[in-house]
N, C-alpha and C positions, 0 to 999 in steps of 0.2 A: 454416544452423542458427541458431535464435533463442535467445539467452541472456536469461533473464527473471529479475529479482529485485525484492523489495519489503522496505523497511526501515521502513515506516510504523507497525509494531506493535512491541511489546517484542522480538519475534523476527526473525531474518533467514530468509528463504526464497528459494531459488534453484532454477531449473529450466531445462531444455533442451527445445526443441521442434523436430522435424525437418521440419516442414511438414505431417506427417500426425497426429502426436500427441506427447505429452510422453514423452521417453525417459529422462529422469532428473530427480529432484527431491530436495532436501535442505532441511531446516529446522533451525536452530540449537536446541541444548539449553538454553543459557544465555540469559537475558534481559538486555536493555539493554547488550549488548556489541557493538554494530553494527560499530564500527571495528575490532575485533579479529577478528571472524568472518566478514565478508563475503568478503574476498580468499581465505581458505582454503576457504570453502564453494564458491566459484566454481571454484577449481582441483580440488576434490574432485568436483564434479558433472561437470566436463568429463573427468576421468580415468575416472569411472564409465561415461560414454558413449563413451570412447576417442577423444576429439578434442583438438585444440590450438586456441589462440586464432585462428589463421588460418583455421580452419574456420568461424568465426562469420560470419554474413551480416547480422545485425540484433541489437539490443538492446532490450528491453522493460523499463521501470522503473516502479514505483509512485510516484506523485507526492504521495501523502498524501490527505487531511490527516493529520498526525502530528507527533510531536515534532521540534523543530528539529534537534537533533543526528543523530537517526537518518535523517531525510530528507536531510540534508546529506551524509552518508556515501554513501548510495545514489546520489544524483544526481550527485555529484562523480565517483564511480566510473564510472557509466554514461557521462557525457559524455567522460571521459578515455579510456575504452575505445573509444568511437565515433570520437573524434579519432584515436587512435593506429592503429586498424584500418581507419579510413576506411569506416565502415558506418553506416547510419542508426540513430537512437536514437528510440524512441517512448515517450512518457509516457501513463500511464492513471491516472485517479482511483482510489485503493485501495478506495474504497467501491463503485465500479462493478464491481470484480472480485468482491466479495462477493455483489453482486446477480447477477452472471452466474452464479456458482456455485450460488446458491440457485434460479435458473431457476424462479421462481414467477409464474404469470399474475396479472393484477389488480394491486391496490395492495400496495406493500411499503415498508417503512422499514428502512434500514441504519443501525445505530448502533454506534459503536466507543468504546473508552475513551479520553477526552481528558485523563484525570487531573483533578486539582482539583475532583473530584466533578462532572465535566461529560462530555458525550459529543460526538462528531462524528456528524452525521447527515445523510442525504439521503433523499428520497422518490422512489419509482419507480412507474410504471405499465407493466405488461407488459414489465418489464426495461429501460425507458427512464427515465432520470433526469429528473424534472420539477421538483425543488426542491432547493436545497442545492448543495454541502455548507455546514453551518453548525455552530457550537459553541454549546451551550446546557446549562443545568441540566436534568437529566432530568425533573423535576416540571413544568417549563414546556413540554415537548414530549411529554408522556405520551400514549399512543395505545393503542387496543385493535387496531390494524392488526397484521398479522404483521410481526415484527421479526427480523432476523438480525444477527449481530455480538456482540462481547463486551460491548458497552454494554447490551444487553437482558439478558444473564446477570448483570451487575453490579447492575442496577436492575430486579428483576422486578416490583416493585410499580408502577412506571411503565410497563413493557413486559411485560404479562402473557402475550402470545402470542409469545414469542421462541423461536428455535431456531438451529441452526448453519447455516452455518459461522461460526466465531468470529472468525477472523483471516484476512487475505488470504493466498491460496496463490499461489506463484510459477507453479505448474503452470496454474492458471486465469488468471493474468495472461498467460501465453504463449498460452493459447487465445484470450483476448480480443484480443490484438494480431493473431494469425494469422487469426482468423475474423472480425475487426472486429466484435465483439459489443458494443462501447461505443465512445465517442468517444475517438479518440486525440489527444494533445496534445503541445506541446513539453515536453521534460525539465526543467520549472521546478518548484520546490517549492510545494505548495499550503498555505501557512501561514494559519491562521485567527485567530492572535493572536501577540503579540510573544513572542520567546524567554524562558525563565526567567532565563537569565544574560545580563545587559547590561553593556556597558562602563561603568565609573564615570564619573559626571559631574564636571566640573572643580569644584574647591572654590569656594565663594562667597567673593567679596572681602569682606574685613572693613574697614569704613569707620572 
């Protein structure tokens, strides 16, 4: 049984895949509460499927790009569970998950909300990532190509041909891992810029 979850967007999404299909999936109702909601959602989705942690055989986790705090919560949880249960942990770029769910032939752009009036984006051809991920101002990467993801909805003037899915789904993350629909990577966070909160620098010496 594969446990999959993604914390790269404002919401937490968790799912279970039994090797044939997704058997349970839950998404948080409150946003930006990753630390409070991930563990309860994992417990809830396992209860819905009628399993315990010892039934898990692998973990899939979204590695971003996304906010520093959200990614840290998801990836620390994934690595901890993998270590304790002695099962493999597979990372997947969260933009690849959106591209897999969109399942559109030809050229496609995935754009998600990076805040600060920017987007995270990557380009795909027939479902394969060919550029990115990167972070940029929407106006500098404006395109008439099909765009999926919340970034397209937020900046329709720059991405006029946008559609869903809007945010990564743990169910689709599980399918990506199980069916190897995208590149699997180490469970390391994909940060594209420095975190908003930084440790204060030591005071300057006064001469």
